[in-house]
Each structure stands twice: as structure tokens, then as C-alpha cells.
C-alpha positions in Angstrom: 0.3 -0.1 0.3 1.3 3.1 -1.1 2.4 6.1 2.1 -0.6 8.3 0.1 -3.4 5.8 0.8 -2.2 5.6 4.6 -2.2 8.5 5.3 -5.6 8.8 3.7 -6.9 6.0 5.8 -4.8 7.6 8.4 -7.5 11.5 8.1 -10.2 9.6 7.3 -10.0 7.5 10.2 -8.8 9.9 12.6 -11.1 13.9 13.5 -8.3 15.1 15.5 -5.8 14.0 12.5 -8.5 15.8 10.0 -9.0 18.6 12.3 -5.6 19.1 12.4 -4.3 18.7 8.6 -7.2 21.1 7.9 -5.8 24.1 10.9 -2.5 23.7 8.9 -3.5 23.9 6.3 -6.9 26.8 6.4 -3.5 28.3 8.6 -0.8 28.3 5.6 -3.6 29.3 2.7 -4.3 32.8 4.8 -0.4 33.3 4.6 -0.7 33.5 1.2 -1.3 37.2 0.3 -2.2 35.4 -4.0 -3.8 32.8 -2.3 -6.3 34.6 0.5 -7.7 36.9 -3.4 -8.8 33.3 -5.2 -9.9 32.5 -1.9 -11.6 36.4 -2.0 -12.9 36.5 -5.4 -13.9 33.1 -5.2 -16.5 33.2 -2.4 -17.6 36.8 -3.7 -19.8 36.4 -5.6 -21.5 34.5 -2.4 -21.8 37.9 -0.7 -23.5 40.4 -0.8 -23.2 43.9 -0.8 -24.4 47.1 0.0 -26.5 47.9 -3.1 -28.4 43.3 -3.0 -29.4 45.2 0.6 -31.3 47.9 -0.4 -33.0 45.5 -3.4 -34.0 44.3 -0.7 -34.5 46.6 1.6 -36.4 48.4 -1.1 -38.3 45.6 -2.5 -39.4 44.9 1.8 -40.7 48.3 1.3 -42.7 47.9 -1.4 -44.8 45.0 -0.6 -45.1 46.7 3.1 -46.1 49.8 1.6 -48.6 47.8 -0.3 -49.9 45.0 2.1 -50.4 49.1 4.4 -52.4 49.5 1.6 -54.0 46.5 1.3 -55.5 46.8 5.2 -56.3 50.2 5.4 -59.0 49.5 1.6 -60.1 46.7 3.7 -60.6 48.5 7.2 -62.7 51.0 4.7 -64.7 48.5 3.1 -65.5 47.3 6.8 -66.5 50.1 7.9 -68.8 51.1 5.2 -70.5 47.6 5.8 -70.4 48.6 9.2 -72.3 52.0 9.2 -74.7 50.2 6.4 -75.0 47.9 8.6 -75.7 50.6 10.8 -78.5 52.8 8.6 -80.1 49.3 8.4 -80.6 48.3 11.8 -82.5 51.9 12.3 -84.8 51.8 9.8 -86.3 47.9 11.3 -86.1 49.9 14.9 -88.2 52.6 13.4 -90.3 50.5 11.9 -90.7 48.2 14.9 -91.4 51.0 16.7 -93.6 52.2 14.7 -96.1 49.1 14.0 -96.1 48.6 18.4 -96.8 52.3 18.1 -99.6 51.5 15.7 -101.2 48.5 16.7 -101.1 50.1 20.6 -102.7 52.6 19.8 -105.5 50.8 17.3 -105.9 49.3 20.8 -106.3 52.6 22.3 -108.9 53.6 20.3 -111.0 50.4 20.4 -111.9 51.0 24.0 -112.5 54.5 23.5 -115.3 53.5 21.2 
């Protein structure tokens, strides 16, 4: 068995050895400026820029404004329906009271005659 295969088997089987190897590699990579630039360039596409955040912020604010407008429209509609219902109930109440009053007047007049 080759030394490379033995080394790979040891790394695969030992968690502590893996950590030590990765730590050593990471340390060495970050010490070399050209490798740091290479790593940063490969990661930069995954990083959100200020412009990206501004676009997201604008989109979120637009959606919040749209939601607030919908809530206001719904509230206005509900308030109008409540006002219409109150008007209807007032009409029904006065109609009922008029019917009761007419019945009482009729009974009183018939008793007097």
C-alpha cells in the first residue's frame, strides 16, 4: 500500500488528525496573499453587497406599503359595511317601533269607542 493511501486512510479514520490537518492547511493558505485573493474572489459571488441589501430593502418596503394599502382598503370596506348595517338596523328599529305604536293606538282607540 502506498504512503499516500495510508495517509488518506489515517485522515479518514481520525477526527483529531483531520482537524489538525485542516487547521494547518487553513493557516498556511491565509498566510499567502495570492491564495487569500483567490479564496476571496471565489467567495465574493456569495457575499451580499450594499447594493444587494438596498435592493432587498426597497423591495421589502414596497411590499410593506402595498400590504398597508390593502389593510387600509379592507378597513374602509369594513367600516362602510358596518355603517350600512347600522343604517339598516335603525330603519328596522323605527319600523318595528312604528308598528308597535300603531298597534297600541289601535287598541286604545278601539277601547274608547
